[in-house]
C-alpha positions as a Markdown table, in Angstrom:
| # | Residue | x | y | z |
|---|---|---|---|---|
| 1 | Met | 0.0 | 0.0 | 0.0 |
| 2 | Val | 2.9 | 2.4 | 0.8 |
| 3 | Ser | 4.4 | 1.7 | -2.7 |
| 4 | Leu | 1.0 | 2.3 | -4.4 |
| 5 | Phe | 0.5 | 5.5 | -2.5 |
| 6 | Thr | 4.0 | 6.7 | -3.4 |
| 7 | Phe | 3.3 | 5.9 | -7.0 |
| 8 | Ile | 0.0 | 7.7 | -7.1 |
| 9 | Leu | 1.5 | 10.7 | -5.3 |
| 10 | Val | 4.4 | 10.9 | -7.8 |
| 11 | Leu | 2.1 | 10.7 | -10.8 |
| 12 | Ser | -0.3 | 13.2 | -9.3 |
| 13 | Val | 2.5 | 15.8 | -8.6 |
| 14 | Leu | 3.8 | 15.5 | -12.1 |
| 15 | Ile | 0.3 | 15.9 | -13.7 |
| 16 | Leu | -0.9 | 18.6 | -11.3 |
| 17 | Val | 2.2 | 20.7 | -11.9 |
| 18 | His | 1.6 | 20.3 | -15.6 |
| 19 | Glu | -2.1 | 21.2 | -15.4 |
| 20 | Phe | -1.3 | 24.1 | -13.0 |
| 21 | Gly | 0.8 | 25.6 | -15.8 |
| 22 | His | -2.2 | 25.6 | -18.1 |
| 23 | Phe | -4.4 | 26.9 | -15.3 |
| 24 | Trp | -2.3 | 29.8 | -14.1 |
| 25 | Thr | -1.4 | 31.0 | -17.7 |
| 26 | Ala | -5.0 | 30.9 | -18.8 |
| 27 | Lys | -6.1 | 32.9 | -15.8 |
| 28 | Arg | -3.4 | 35.5 | -16.3 |
| 29 | Leu | -4.3 | 35.9 | -20.0 |
| 30 | Gly | -8.0 | 36.4 | -19.5 |
| 31 | Ile | -9.3 | 32.9 | -20.3 |
| 32 | Trp | -12.2 | 31.6 | -18.2 |
| 33 | Val | -11.1 | 28.5 | -16.5 |
| 34 | Glu | -14.4 | 26.6 | -15.9 |
| 35 | Glu | -12.9 | 23.9 | -13.7 |
| 36 | Phe | -9.6 | 22.9 | -12.1 |
| 37 | Gly | -9.9 | 19.3 | -11.0 |
| 38 | Phe | -7.8 | 17.2 | -8.5 |
| 39 | Gly | -8.0 | 13.6 | -9.8 |
| 40 | Leu | -10.1 | 12.5 | -12.6 |
| 41 | Pro | -14.0 | 12.3 | -12.8 |
| 42 | Pro | -16.5 | 11.4 | -11.6 |
| 43 | Arg | -16.6 | 14.4 | -9.3 |
| 44 | Ile | -16.9 | 13.8 | -5.5 |
| 45 | Phe | -16.9 | 17.4 | -4.4 |
| 46 | Gly | -16.7 | 20.8 | -6.0 |
| 47 | Lys | -16.5 | 24.4 | -4.8 |
| 48 | Lys | -16.9 | 27.5 | -7.0 |
| 49 | Tyr | -14.5 | 30.4 | -6.4 |
| 50 | Lys | -14.3 | 33.4 | -8.7 |
| 51 | Asp | -16.0 | 31.7 | -11.7 |
| 52 | Thr | -13.8 | 28.5 | -11.4 |
| 53 | Ile | -15.0 | 25.2 | -9.9 |
| 54 | Tyr | -12.3 | 23.5 | -7.8 |
| 55 | Ser | -13.2 | 19.9 | -7.7 |
| 56 | Ile | -12.0 | 16.7 | -6.0 |
| 57 | Asn | -12.6 | 13.6 | -8.2 |
| 58 | Leu | -12.9 | 9.9 | -7.6 |
| 59 | Leu | -9.8 | 8.6 | -9.6 |
| 60 | Pro | -6.7 | 9.8 | -7.7 |
| 61 | Phe | -4.5 | 10.4 | -10.7 |
| 62 | Gly | -3.3 | 14.0 | -11.3 |
| 63 | Gly | -5.9 | 16.4 | -12.4 |
| 64 | Phe | -7.3 | 18.4 | -15.3 |
| 65 | Val | -8.2 | 21.9 | -16.5 |
| 66 | Arg | -11.3 | 22.8 | -18.4 |
| 67 | Leu | -11.1 | 26.0 | -20.3 |
| 68 | His | -14.2 | 27.9 | -21.6 |
| 69 | Gly | -14.5 | 27.6 | -25.3 |
| 70 | Glu | -11.7 | 25.0 | -25.6 |
| 71 | Asn | -13.7 | 23.5 | -28.5 |
| 72 | Glu | -16.9 | 24.2 | -30.4 |
| 73 | Glu | -18.8 | 21.2 | -29.1 |
| 74 | Gly | -20.0 | 23.1 | -26.0 |
| 75 | Ser | -21.7 | 26.5 | -25.9 |
| 76 | Ile | -19.5 | 29.6 | -25.7 |
| 77 | Lys | -21.2 | 31.8 | -23.2 |
| 78 | Tyr | -18.5 | 34.5 | -23.1 |
| 79 | Pro | -16.7 | 34.7 | -26.5 |
| 80 | Gln | -14.1 | 37.2 | -25.2 |
| 81 | Lys | -13.1 | 34.8 | -22.5 |
| 82 | Ala | -13.1 | 31.7 | -24.8 |
| 83 | Phe | -9.8 | 29.9 | -25.5 |
| 84 | Leu | -10.7 | 29.4 | -29.2 |
| 85 | Asn | -11.2 | 33.1 | -29.7 |
| 86 | Lys | -7.8 | 34.2 | -28.2 |
| 87 | Ser | -4.8 | 35.2 | -30.4 |
| 88 | Lys | -2.3 | 32.6 | -31.6 |
| 89 | Lys | 0.3 | 34.0 | -29.1 |
| 90 | Val | -2.1 | 33.6 | -26.1 |
| 91 | Arg | -3.2 | 30.1 | -27.1 |
| 92 | Ser | 0.5 | 29.1 | -27.7 |
| 93 | Ala | 1.4 | 30.4 | -24.2 |
| 94 | Val | -1.4 | 28.4 | -22.6 |
| 95 | Ile | -0.6 | 25.2 | -24.5 |
| 96 | Thr | 3.1 | 25.2 | -23.8 |
| 97 | Ala | 2.8 | 26.3 | -20.1 |
| 98 | Gly | 2.4 | 22.7 | -18.9 |
| 99 | Val | 5.7 | 21.7 | -20.5 |
| 100 | Phe | 7.4 | 24.7 | -19.0 |
| 101 | Met | 6.1 | 23.9 | -15.5 |
| 102 | Asn | 7.4 | 20.3 | -15.8 |
| 103 | Met | 10.8 | 21.6 | -16.7 |
| 104 | Met | 10.7 | 23.9 | -13.7 |
| 105 | Leu | 9.7 | 21.0 | -11.5 |
| 106 | Ala | 12.7 | 19.0 | -12.8 |
| 107 | Ile | 15.1 | 21.9 | -12.1 |
| 108 | Val | 13.7 | 22.2 | -8.5 |
| 109 | Cys | 14.0 | 18.5 | -7.9 |
| 110 | Phe | 17.6 | 18.3 | -9.2 |
| 111 | Ser | 18.5 | 21.4 | -7.2 |
| 112 | Ile | 17.2 | 19.9 | -4.0 |
| 113 | Val | 19.2 | 16.7 | -4.7 |
| 114 | Tyr | 22.5 | 18.6 | -5.3 |
| 115 | Ser | 21.8 | 20.9 | -2.3 |
| 116 | Val | 21.4 | 17.9 | 0.0 |
| 117 | Ser | 23.8 | 15.3 | -1.5 |
| 118 | Gly | 26.6 | 17.7 | -2.3 |
| 119 | Ile | 28.3 | 19.1 | -5.4 |
| 120 | Pro | 30.5 | 17.0 | -7.6 |
| 121 | Arg | 33.9 | 18.5 | -8.7 |
| 122 | Glu | 37.1 | 17.3 | -10.2 |
| 123 | Ser | 40.1 | 16.8 | -8.0 |
| 124 | Glu | 43.6 | 15.5 | -8.1 |
| 125 | Asn | 42.7 | 12.6 | -5.9 |
| 126 | Val | 42.5 | 9.3 | -7.8 |
| 127 | Arg | 40.0 | 7.3 | -5.7 |
| 128 | Ile | 39.2 | 3.6 | -6.0 |
| 129 | Val | 35.4 | 3.3 | -6.2 |
| 130 | Glu | 35.1 | -0.4 | -7.2 |
| 131 | Ile | 37.2 | -3.5 | -7.0 |
| 132 | Ala | 36.6 | -6.6 | -9.0 |
| 133 | Glu | 36.6 | -10.0 | -7.3 |
| 134 | Asn | 39.7 | -12.2 | -7.6 |
| 135 | Ser | 41.6 | -9.3 | -9.2 |
| 136 | Pro | 45.2 | -8.2 | -8.3 |
| 137 | Ala | 43.7 | -5.3 | -6.4 |
| 138 | Ser | 41.4 | -7.4 | -4.3 |
| 139 | Met | 44.2 | -9.9 | -3.5 |
| 140 | Ser | 46.6 | -7.1 | -2.5 |
| 141 | Gly | 44.4 | -5.7 | 0.2 |
| 142 | Leu | 43.3 | -2.5 | -1.5 |
| 143 | Met | 39.9 | -1.2 | -0.5 |
| 144 | Val | 37.2 | 0.9 | -2.0 |
| 145 | Gly | 37.8 | 4.5 | -0.9 |
| 146 | Asp | 41.6 | 4.3 | -1.1 |
| 147 | Ile | 43.3 | 7.3 | -2.8 |
| 148 | Val | 46.3 | 6.3 | -4.9 |
| 149 | Ser | 48.9 | 9.0 | -4.4 |
| 150 | Glu | 52.0 | 7.3 | -5.9 |
| 151 | Ile | 52.9 | 4.4 | -8.1 |
| 152 | Asn | 56.6 | 3.4 | -8.0 |
| 153 | Gly | 57.5 | 6.7 | -6.5 |
| 154 | Glu | 55.7 | 8.8 | -9.1 |
| 155 | Ala | 52.9 | 11.1 | -8.1 |
| 156 | Ile | 49.4 | 10.2 | -9.4 |
| 157 | Thr | 47.1 | 13.1 | -9.9 |
| 158 | Ser | 44.8 | 12.0 | -12.7 |
| 159 | Ser | 43.1 | 9.0 | -14.1 |
| 160 | Asp | 45.3 | 9.1 | -17.2 |
| 161 | Ser | 48.5 | 9.0 | -15.1 |
| 162 | Phe | 47.1 | 6.0 | -13.2 |
| 163 | Leu | 46.2 | 4.1 | -16.3 |
| 164 | Val | 49.6 | 4.8 | -18.0 |
| 165 | Lys | 51.5 | 3.4 | -15.0 |
| 166 | Met | 49.3 | 0.3 | -14.7 |
| 167 | Gln | 49.9 | -0.5 | -18.4 |
| 168 | Glu | 53.6 | 0.4 | -18.4 |
| 169 | Asn | 55.0 | -2.8 | -16.9 |
| 170 | Pro | 52.4 | -5.6 | -17.1 |
| 171 | Asn | 53.0 | -8.8 | -15.0 |
| 172 | Met | 55.6 | -6.9 | -13.0 |
| 173 | Glu | 55.2 | -5.9 | -9.3 |
| 174 | Ser | 54.4 | -2.2 | -8.6 |
| 175 | Leu | 54.4 | -0.3 | -5.4 |
| 176 | Leu | 51.3 | 1.7 | -4.7 |
| 177 | Arg | 51.2 | 4.4 | -2.0 |
| 178 | Ile | 47.7 | 5.1 | -0.9 |
| 179 | Ser | 45.8 | 7.3 | 1.6 |
| 180 | Arg | 43.2 | 5.6 | 3.7 |
| 181 | Gly | 41.6 | 8.1 | 5.9 |
| 182 | Lys | 44.4 | 9.7 | 7.9 |
| 183 | Glu | 46.7 | 6.8 | 7.3 |
| 184 | Glu | 49.3 | 6.4 | 4.6 |
| 185 | Lys | 49.9 | 2.8 | 3.4 |
| 186 | Glu | 51.9 | 0.9 | 0.8 |
| 187 | Phe | 50.8 | -2.1 | -1.2 |
| 188 | Lys | 52.6 | -4.3 | -3.7 |
| 189 | Val | 50.5 | -5.3 | -6.7 |
| 190 | Thr | 51.1 | -7.0 | -10.0 |
| 191 | Pro | 49.1 | -5.6 | -12.9 |
| 192 | Arg | 47.8 | -8.2 | -15.4 |
| 193 | Lys | 48.7 | -8.2 | -19.1 |
| 194 | Asp | 45.6 | -10.2 | -19.9 |
| 195 | Tyr | 42.4 | -9.4 | -18.0 |
| 196 | Pro | 38.7 | -9.8 | -18.3 |
| 197 | Glu | 36.8 | -7.2 | -20.4 |
| 198 | Gly | 36.0 | -4.1 | -18.4 |
| 199 | Gln | 38.3 | -4.8 | -15.5 |
| 200 | Gly | 41.7 | -3.4 | -16.5 |
| 201 | Pro | 45.1 | -4.5 | -15.4 |
| 202 | Leu | 44.5 | -4.0 | -11.7 |
| 203 | Gly | 40.8 | -4.8 | -11.6 |
| 204 | Val | 39.6 | -1.4 | -10.2 |
| 205 | Thr | 37.3 | 1.4 | -11.1 |
| 206 | Ile | 38.7 | 4.8 | -10.3 |
| 207 | Ser | 37.4 | 8.3 | -10.2 |
| 208 | Thr | 38.8 | 11.8 | -9.7 |
| 209 | Thr | 35.4 | 13.3 | -9.0 |
| 210 | Glu | 34.7 | 14.1 | -5.3 |
| 211 | Ile | 31.7 | 15.5 | -3.5 |
| 212 | Tyr | 32.0 | 18.7 | -1.5 |
| 213 | Phe | 29.5 | 20.7 | 0.5 |
| 214 | Pro | 29.5 | 24.5 | 0.2 |
| 215 | Ser | 28.3 | 26.6 | 3.1 |
| 216 | Ile | 24.6 | 26.4 | 3.9 |
| 217 | Trp | 23.7 | 29.8 | 2.3 |
| 218 | Gln | 25.6 | 28.9 | -0.9 |
| 219 | Arg | 24.0 | 25.5 | -1.4 |
| 220 | Pro | 20.7 | 26.7 | -3.0 |
| 221 | Phe | 22.7 | 28.7 | -5.6 |
| 222 | Tyr | 25.0 | 25.8 | -6.4 |
| 223 | Gly | 22.0 | 23.5 | -6.4 |
| 224 | Val | 20.1 | 25.6 | -9.0 |
| 225 | Tyr | 23.2 | 25.9 | -11.2 |
| 226 | Tyr | 23.9 | 22.2 | -11.2 |
| 227 | Gly | 20.2 | 21.4 | -11.2 |
| 228 | Phe | 19.8 | 23.3 | -14.5 |
| 229 | Gln | 22.7 | 21.5 | -16.0 |
| 230 | Glu | 21.3 | 18.2 | -14.9 |
| 231 | Ser | 18.0 | 19.1 | -16.6 |
| 232 | Ile | 19.8 | 19.9 | -19.9 |
| 233 | Tyr | 21.5 | 16.5 | -19.7 |
| 234 | Trp | 18.3 | 14.7 | -19.2 |
| 235 | Ile | 16.5 | 16.6 | -22.0 |
| 236 | Leu | 19.2 | 15.5 | -24.4 |
| 237 | Ala | 19.1 | 12.0 | -23.1 |
| 238 | Val | 15.3 | 11.8 | -23.3 |
| 239 | Val | 15.2 | 13.3 | -26.8 |
| 240 | Ala | 17.8 | 10.7 | -27.9 |
| 241 | Gly | 15.7 | 7.9 | -26.3 |
| 242 | Phe | 12.6 | 9.0 | -28.0 |
| 243 | Ser | 14.4 | 9.3 | -31.4 |
| 244 | Thr | 15.5 | 5.7 | -30.9 |
| 245 | Leu | 12.0 | 4.7 | -29.9 |
| 246 | Phe | 10.3 | 6.2 | -33.0 |
| 247 | Ser | 13.0 | 4.9 | -35.4 |
| 248 | Thr | 12.5 | 1.4 | -33.9 |
| 249 | Leu | 8.7 | 1.7 | -34.3 |
| 250 | Leu | 9.0 | 2.9 | -37.9 |
| 251 | Gly | 11.3 | 0.0 | -38.6 |
| 252 | Gly | 8.5 | -2.4 | -37.6 |
| 253 | Ser | 9.9 | -3.5 | -34.3 |
| 254 | Val | 8.6 | -3.2 | -30.8 |
| 255 | Pro | 11.1 | -1.5 | -28.4 |
| 256 | Gln | 12.3 | -3.7 | -25.6 |
| 257 | Asp | 13.7 | -1.1 | -23.3 |
| 258 | Ile | 10.7 | 1.1 | -22.7 |
| 259 | Ala | 8.6 | 1.1 | -19.5 |
| 260 | Gly | 4.9 | 1.8 | -19.1 |
| 261 | Pro | 2.8 | 2.3 | -16.0 |
| 262 | Val | 3.8 | -1.0 | -14.5 |
| 263 | Gly | 7.5 | -0.3 | -15.1 |
| 264 | Ile | 7.3 | 3.2 | -13.7 |
| 265 | Tyr | 5.5 | 1.8 | -10.6 |
| 266 | Ala | 8.4 | -0.7 | -10.1 |
| 267 | Ile | 11.1 | 1.9 | -10.6 |
| 268 | Thr | 9.3 | 4.3 | -8.3 |
| 269 | Thr | 9.1 | 1.7 | -5.6 |
| 270 | Gln | 12.8 | 1.0 | -5.9 |
| 271 | Ala | 13.7 | 4.7 | -5.9 |
| 272 | Ala | 11.6 | 5.2 | -2.8 |
| 273 | Ser | 13.4 | 2.3 | -1.1 |
| 274 | Phe | 16.7 | 4.3 | -1.4 |
| 275 | Gly | 15.3 | 7.3 | 0.4 |
| 276 | Val | 13.6 | 10.6 | -0.2 |
| 277 | Val | 16.5 | 12.1 | -2.1 |
| 278 | Ala | 16.6 | 9.3 | -4.6 |
| 279 | Leu | 12.8 | 9.6 | -5.1 |
| 280 | Ile | 13.0 | 13.3 | -5.6 |
| 281 | Asn | 15.7 | 12.7 | -8.2 |
| 282 | Phe | 13.5 | 10.2 | -10.0 |
| 283 | Val | 10.6 | 12.7 | -10.0 |
| 284 | Gly | 12.9 | 15.1 | -11.7 |
| 285 | Val | 13.8 | 12.5 | -14.4 |
| 286 | Leu | 10.1 | 11.7 | -14.9 |
| 287 | Ser | 9.2 | 15.3 | -15.2 |
| 288 | Val | 11.7 | 15.8 | -18.0 |
| 289 | Asn | 10.3 | 12.8 | -19.7 |
| 290 | Leu | 6.8 | 14.2 | -19.4 |
| 291 | Ala | 7.8 | 17.6 | -20.7 |
| 292 | Val | 9.7 | 16.2 | -23.8 |
| 293 | Leu | 6.8 | 13.8 | -24.6 |
| 294 | Asn | 4.2 | 16.5 | -24.3 |
| 295 | Ile | 6.0 | 18.9 | -26.6 |
| 296 | Phe | 6.3 | 16.3 | -29.3 |
| 297 | Pro | 4.1 | 17.3 | -32.3 |
| 298 | Phe | 1.7 | 14.4 | -32.1 |
| 299 | Pro | -2.1 | 14.8 | -32.0 |
| 300 | Ala | -3.6 | 14.9 | -28.5 |
| 301 | Leu | -0.3 | 16.1 | -27.0 |
| 302 | Asp | 0.4 | 19.7 | -26.2 |
| 303 | Gly | 2.9 | 19.7 | -29.1 |
| 304 | Gly | 0.2 | 18.4 | -31.4 |
| 305 | Arg | -2.1 | 21.3 | -30.4 |
| 306 | Phe | 0.8 | 23.8 | -30.8 |
| 307 | Leu | 1.4 | 22.3 | -34.3 |
| 308 | Phe | -2.1 | 23.3 | -35.4 |
| 309 | Ile | -1.3 | 26.9 | -34.3 |
| 310 | Ile | 1.8 | 26.9 | -36.4 |
| 311 | Ile | -0.2 | 25.6 | -39.4 |
| 312 | Glu | -2.7 | 28.3 | -38.8 |
| 313 | Ala | 0.1 | 30.9 | -38.7 |
| 314 | Ile | 1.7 | 29.6 | -42.0 |
| 315 | Ser | -1.5 | 29.1 | -44.0 |
| 316 | Gly | -3.4 | 32.1 | -42.6 |
| 317 | Arg | -6.4 | 29.9 | -41.9 |
| 318 | Arg | -7.5 | 28.0 | -38.8 |
| 319 | Val | -8.2 | 24.3 | -39.1 |
| 320 | Thr | -11.9 | 23.6 | -38.4 |
| 321 | Pro | -12.0 | 22.9 | -34.6 |
| 322 | Lys | -14.3 | 19.9 | -35.2 |
| 323 | Ile | -11.7 | 18.4 | -37.6 |
| 324 | Glu | -8.9 | 19.2 | -35.2 |
| 325 | Gly | -10.9 | 17.5 | -32.4 |
| 326 | Tyr | -11.3 | 14.3 | -34.5 |
| 327 | Ile | -7.6 | 14.3 | -35.2 |
| 328 | His | -6.7 | 14.6 | -31.6 |
| 329 | Met | -9.2 | 11.8 | -30.7 |
| 330 | Ala | -7.5 | 9.6 | -33.2 |
| 331 | Gly | -4.1 | 10.5 | -31.8 |
| 332 | Met | -5.3 | 9.7 | -28.3 |
| 333 | Ala | -6.7 | 6.3 | -29.4 |
| 334 | Leu | -3.3 | 5.5 | -30.9 |
| 335 | Leu | -1.5 | 6.5 | -27.7 |
| 336 | Leu | -3.8 | 4.5 | -25.6 |
| 337 | Thr | -3.3 | 1.4 | -27.8 |
| 338 | Leu | 0.5 | 1.9 | -27.5 |
| 339 | Leu | 0.1 | 2.2 | -23.8 |
| 340 | Val | -1.8 | -1.0 | -23.5 |
| 341 | Val | 0.9 | -2.9 | -25.6 |
| 342 | Ile | 3.7 | -1.5 | -23.4 |
| 343 | Thr | 1.8 | -2.4 | -20.2 |
| 344 | Phe | 1.4 | -6.0 | -21.3 |
| 345 | Gly | 5.1 | -6.0 | -22.1 |
| 346 | Asp | 5.8 | -4.7 | -18.6 |
| 347 | Ile | 3.7 | -7.4 | -17.0 |
| 348 | Arg | 5.4 | -10.1 | -19.0 |
| 349 | Arg | 8.8 | -8.8 | -18.2 |
| 350 | Leu | 8.0 | -8.5 | -14.5 |
| 351 | Ile | 6.8 | -12.1 | -14.4 |
| 352 | Asp | 9.9 | -13.4 | -16.3 |
| 353 | Ala | 12.2 | -11.4 | -14.0 |
| 354 | Gly | 10.6 | -12.7 | -10.8 |
| 355 | Ser | 11.3 | -9.6 | -8.8 |
| 356 | Val | 11.3 | -5.8 | -9.1 |
| 357 | Thr | 15.1 | -5.7 | -9.0 |
| 358 | Gly | 15.4 | -8.2 | -11.8 |
| 359 | Phe | 12.7 | -6.3 | -13.8 |
| 360 | Ile | 14.6 | -3.0 | -13.5 |
| 361 | Glu | 17.9 | -4.7 | -14.4 |
| 362 | Ser | 16.2 | -6.1 | -17.6 |
| 363 | Phe | 16.2 | -2.5 | -19.0 |
| 364 | Ala | 20.0 | -2.3 | -18.7 |
| 365 | Pro | 21.9 | -2.5 | -22.1 |
């Protein structure tokens, strides 16, 4: 139940933040927001305040915004406040506001993570972060966390200098001087000439990146800076992922490394098990995914609606709202069909994996 509640809470935050972007922008630009709903209908409770009904609905997934005159199927009581009668600039702002808010949420999440977990920076400390079993490093007594300061009397201040020294004299004993906490120790180790793929001569993974913690008053500023950079990284990663997805679909194949609701539930559960900070970081990643997906120019998505405004600007004529509505309905039907297919794939993969951990590992390349 806790996992299910966490999953619903995460999805609700993502969707509500997105819908709040539409809501706030529409209000600011003079569009009548008829209803802002928490959850999905049927309605349980509603309270009208300043011409807008704020409702709580039965299905606890996110929310929705209903704008006056969003289409021509309903009656337009106040034409000057109708979404359809607003300028292209105003409609574009309202449509893209949800995507903007999801990006802002991602930046906030990543900023919190960096503020709490520390800021990464490059150093001259070559630190051992992983040791392979039955490797020269494991048999010599080296430990994760050791900092290699010298090899055969030569100072080591970068990953490159470490790798060069390890490959310099294979199968010959080397003397490593390391720092372990406040202690200085020396270890004799013999780098291998032939070694398993991915292990290297010594069988260690090293890093020169360290985590430091600025003063409390500086952390929010550092957090925002690195949070913004993290958001850019994930935007590029998600765009590349979607490009691979669509090229795979166009090639007639079903992608094997994409997760649907069941997959997101499993990953959310595992992220939550690592603590609040890991969960916040995962919410940031999901928020970027939602933003990129929504801006894609496909019917029923925000990007699809924005595309119709671009077509209107180029052609000088508006696509008939009823026709546009049918196109969006067809797009939604296609998206729901794809969602069902992905969900069945998630369930099959989860059953085959036998556990949440195995399921998540099945997505690894």
